[in-house]
C-alpha positions as CSV (number, residue, x, y, z in Angstrom):
1,M,12.0,97.0,131.3
2,T,13.6,94.2,129.2
3,N,16.7,92.6,130.5
4,E,19.2,92.5,127.6
5,N,20.7,89.2,128.7
6,D,17.3,87.6,128.8
7,A,16.6,88.9,125.3
8,S,19.8,87.5,123.9
9,E,19.1,84.1,125.3
10,R,15.6,83.9,124.1
11,E,15.1,81.5,121.2
12,P,14.8,83.5,117.9
13,T,11.4,83.3,116.3
14,P,11.6,82.5,112.5
15,Q,9.6,84.2,109.9
16,G,6.7,81.7,110.3
17,G,6.3,82.8,114.0
18,V,7.1,79.3,115.4
19,T,10.4,78.5,117.1
20,D,12.2,75.2,116.6
21,G,11.6,74.2,120.2
22,E,7.8,74.8,119.8
23,R,7.8,72.8,116.6
24,T,9.6,69.9,118.2
25,K,7.2,69.8,121.1
26,A,4.2,69.9,118.7
27,Q,5.7,67.1,116.7
28,E,6.3,64.9,119.8
29,A,2.7,65.6,121.0
30,T,1.4,64.7,117.6
31,R,3.3,61.4,117.6
32,L,2.1,60.4,121.0
33,L,-1.5,61.2,120.0
34,S,-1.0,59.3,116.7
35,A,0.3,56.2,118.5
36,G,-2.7,56.1,120.9
37,V,-5.3,56.7,118.3
38,A,-3.7,54.1,115.9
39,H,-3.8,51.5,118.7
40,D,-7.4,52.1,119.5
41,L,-8.5,52.2,115.9
42,N,-6.8,48.9,115.2
43,N,-9.1,47.3,117.7
44,I,-12.2,49.0,116.6
45,L,-11.7,48.4,112.9
46,T,-11.5,44.6,113.1
47,G,-15.3,44.3,112.9
48,F,-15.7,46.9,110.2
49,V,-13.2,45.2,107.9
50,S,-13.9,41.5,108.6
51,Y,-17.6,41.3,109.3
52,P,-18.8,42.9,106.0
53,E,-16.7,40.4,104.2
54,L,-18.4,37.5,106.0
55,M,-21.8,39.1,105.3
56,V,-21.1,39.2,101.6
57,M,-20.1,35.5,101.6
58,E,-23.4,34.6,103.2
59,L,-25.7,36.9,101.2
60,P,-27.3,35.9,97.8
61,E,-25.5,37.7,95.0
62,D,-28.7,39.6,94.1
63,S,-29.3,40.8,97.6
64,P,-29.6,44.6,97.9
65,L,-27.6,44.3,101.2
66,V,-24.5,43.3,99.2
67,A,-23.9,46.9,98.1
68,Y,-24.2,48.2,101.7
69,A,-21.9,45.5,103.1
70,T,-19.3,46.2,100.3
71,A,-19.5,50.0,101.1
72,M,-18.9,49.3,104.8
73,Q,-15.9,47.1,103.9
74,T,-14.4,49.8,101.6
75,A,-14.8,52.4,104.3
76,G,-13.2,50.1,106.8
77,Q,-10.2,49.5,104.5
78,L,-9.8,53.3,104.0
79,A,-9.8,53.7,107.8
80,A,-7.3,50.9,108.2
81,E,-5.0,52.7,105.7
82,L,-5.3,55.9,107.8
83,T,-4.5,53.8,110.9
84,H,-1.4,52.6,109.2
85,Q,-0.4,56.2,108.4
86,L,-0.8,57.1,112.1
87,K,1.4,54.2,113.2
88,V,4.1,55.2,110.7
89,L,3.8,58.8,111.9
90,A,4.2,57.7,115.5
91,C,6.7,54.9,115.2
92,G,8.4,55.3,111.8
93,I,9.3,52.2,109.7
94,K,11.6,49.7,111.4
95,G,13.9,47.4,109.5
96,K,17.5,46.5,108.8
97,R,19.6,49.0,107.0
98,Q,21.2,47.8,103.8
99,E,22.7,49.1,100.6
100,C,20.1,50.8,98.5
101,R,20.3,52.0,94.9
102,L,18.2,55.1,94.5
103,D,17.6,54.5,90.8
104,L,15.9,51.1,91.6
105,I,14.0,52.7,94.6
106,L,12.7,55.4,92.3
107,E,11.8,53.0,89.6
108,A,9.7,50.9,92.0
109,C,8.0,54.1,93.4
110,L,7.0,55.2,89.9
111,A,5.5,51.8,89.2
112,S,3.7,51.6,92.6
113,P,-0.2,51.3,92.7
114,E,-0.5,54.5,94.6
115,L,1.4,56.6,92.0
116,R,-0.4,54.8,89.2
117,A,-3.7,55.8,90.8
118,S,-2.6,59.4,91.0
119,S,-1.3,59.3,87.4
120,S,-4.7,58.0,86.1
121,M,-6.4,61.0,87.7
122,R,-3.8,63.4,86.4
123,A,-2.9,62.0,83.0
124,D,-1.9,65.5,81.8
125,V,1.0,65.8,84.2
126,R,4.3,64.3,83.1
127,I,7.2,63.3,85.2
128,D,10.8,64.0,84.1
129,V,13.5,62.0,85.8
130,A,17.2,62.7,85.8
131,I,19.6,60.5,87.7
132,D,23.4,61.1,88.0
133,P,25.0,57.8,87.2
134,S,27.8,58.5,89.6
135,V,25.5,58.6,92.6
136,P,26.7,56.0,95.2
137,V,24.5,53.5,97.1
138,V,23.2,54.6,100.5
139,Q,22.7,52.7,103.7
140,A,19.0,52.8,104.5
141,V,15.9,50.7,105.3
142,P,14.6,50.1,101.7
143,E,10.9,50.2,102.7
144,A,11.4,53.4,104.6
145,L,13.3,55.1,101.8
146,A,10.8,54.0,99.3
147,E,8.0,55.3,101.4
148,V,9.5,58.8,101.6
149,V,10.2,59.0,97.9
150,K,6.7,57.7,97.0
151,L,5.0,60.2,99.3
152,L,6.9,63.1,97.8
153,L,6.0,61.9,94.3
154,E,2.3,61.6,95.3
155,Q,2.3,65.1,96.8
156,A,4.0,66.6,93.7
157,H,1.5,64.9,91.5
158,L,-1.4,66.4,93.3
159,S,0.0,69.9,93.2
160,A,1.5,70.0,89.7
161,T,-0.2,71.6,86.7
162,A,0.1,70.6,83.0
163,R,2.5,73.5,82.2
164,V,5.7,71.9,83.4
165,G,4.7,68.9,85.6
166,I,7.1,67.2,87.9
167,A,10.9,67.0,87.8
168,V,12.8,64.4,89.8
169,K,16.6,64.7,90.2
170,V,19.0,62.3,92.0
171,E,22.5,63.7,92.4
172,R,25.4,64.2,94.7
173,G,25.2,67.2,96.9
174,A,24.1,68.6,100.3
175,G,21.0,70.6,99.1
176,D,20.4,74.2,99.6
177,H,20.2,73.9,103.4
178,G,23.6,72.4,103.6
179,S,24.9,69.3,105.6
180,A,27.7,68.5,107.9
181,Q,27.9,64.9,106.6
182,P,31.0,63.8,104.7
183,G,29.0,62.9,101.7
184,C,25.4,63.2,100.6
185,V,23.0,62.2,97.9
186,R,20.2,64.6,97.1
187,V,16.8,63.6,95.8
188,S,14.7,66.6,94.7
189,V,11.1,66.5,93.7
190,S,9.7,69.7,92.2
191,D,6.2,70.6,90.9
192,D,5.0,73.7,89.1
193,G,2.1,74.4,91.5
194,R,1.4,77.8,93.0
195,E,4.0,79.4,95.3
196,I,3.8,78.9,99.0
197,E,4.5,81.9,101.2
198,Q,7.7,81.9,103.2
199,R,5.8,82.3,106.5
200,H,4.1,78.9,105.9
201,L,7.2,76.9,104.9
202,A,8.3,76.3,108.5
203,R,5.0,74.4,109.1
204,F,4.8,72.7,105.7
205,F,5.3,69.2,107.1
206,E,2.8,69.5,109.9
207,P,-0.2,67.0,109.6
208,Y,-2.8,68.5,107.3
209,Y,-1.3,72.0,107.4
210,A,-0.7,72.1,103.7
211,R,-4.3,71.1,103.0
212,R,-6.3,73.0,105.6
213,V,-4.2,76.2,105.9
214,L,-2.7,76.6,102.5
215,G,-5.5,75.1,100.5
216,R,-2.9,72.9,98.7
217,P,-3.8,69.4,97.6
218,C,-2.3,67.0,100.0
219,A,-2.2,63.2,100.3
220,G,-3.5,62.6,103.9
221,L,-0.7,62.5,106.5
222,G,1.9,62.0,103.7
223,L,4.0,65.1,104.3
224,A,4.2,64.5,108.1
225,I,5.0,60.8,107.5
226,A,7.7,61.7,105.0
227,E,9.4,64.0,107.5
228,R,9.2,61.4,110.3
229,V,10.6,58.6,108.2
230,A,13.4,60.8,106.8
231,M,14.5,61.6,110.4
232,D,14.6,57.9,111.2
233,L,16.8,57.4,108.2
234,G,19.2,60.1,109.4
235,A,18.3,62.1,106.3
236,A,17.3,65.8,106.1
237,I,14.2,67.0,104.3
238,A,13.4,70.6,103.4
239,V,11.1,72.6,101.2
240,R,11.5,75.8,99.2
241,S,9.0,77.5,97.0
242,G,8.9,80.3,94.5
243,V,6.9,81.6,91.5
244,K,8.0,78.6,89.4
245,G,6.8,76.0,91.9
246,T,7.8,74.1,95.0
247,V,10.8,71.8,95.5
248,V,11.1,69.2,98.3
249,E,14.7,67.9,98.9
250,L,15.6,64.7,100.6
251,V,19.3,64.7,101.5
252,I,20.7,61.2,102.5
253,P,24.2,60.9,104.0
254,Y,26.6,58.2,102.9
255,D,30.1,57.4,104.1
256,G,31.8,59.6,101.5
257,T,34.0,56.8,100.1
258,G,31.8,56.3,97.0
């Protein structure tokens, strides 16, 4: 027989079947694992990145071994990038907070090599940008804020189709999920990809969940990293999805005097 008091105190299970407490524990376990793996990989990868470069320097240009050494070096560099992602997932991005203009942050992200590479593969997808000129500056670590925005743009680029493409908006507001902050700036990145079922949205930012479970194109650990760095910034990040596509919102607090 169920005790009514026990039932009332039990943490409610959201539609996705995962409680907030369970999700927090899973995130912390993932971060601890990421930190350990990143540390070990850093030590292992030294040889894979540096030795092939030395081999190429010593080999004749027409040696058939050059291609093998170059392939090893490329693989090592890709693994080093994954290691960097694991470190960011575990530790975030540290730095000094300073005034950041979101229009300049967004401009730099759109011109980044990573997004240019995505754009070259998806030349049919356009990006529409709308920035409210009254948006105030925010206090943040510039590198961290740029990393989140860039990751969201990359993810949207992978998921968008040529029908509508990607829409980026920067405006005042607390977002659909609300905020207790005195003032907020909202950055929303939307794509016109296929709808994500509500039961999956609660786990959207878990590492590789969007790719492996939803079959949705996903840039490595990008979504998990975006959530971690946003939390370090004191920002909120949320996702909603419907028949017209998916929207990820980054809500950044400011002091409310702007």
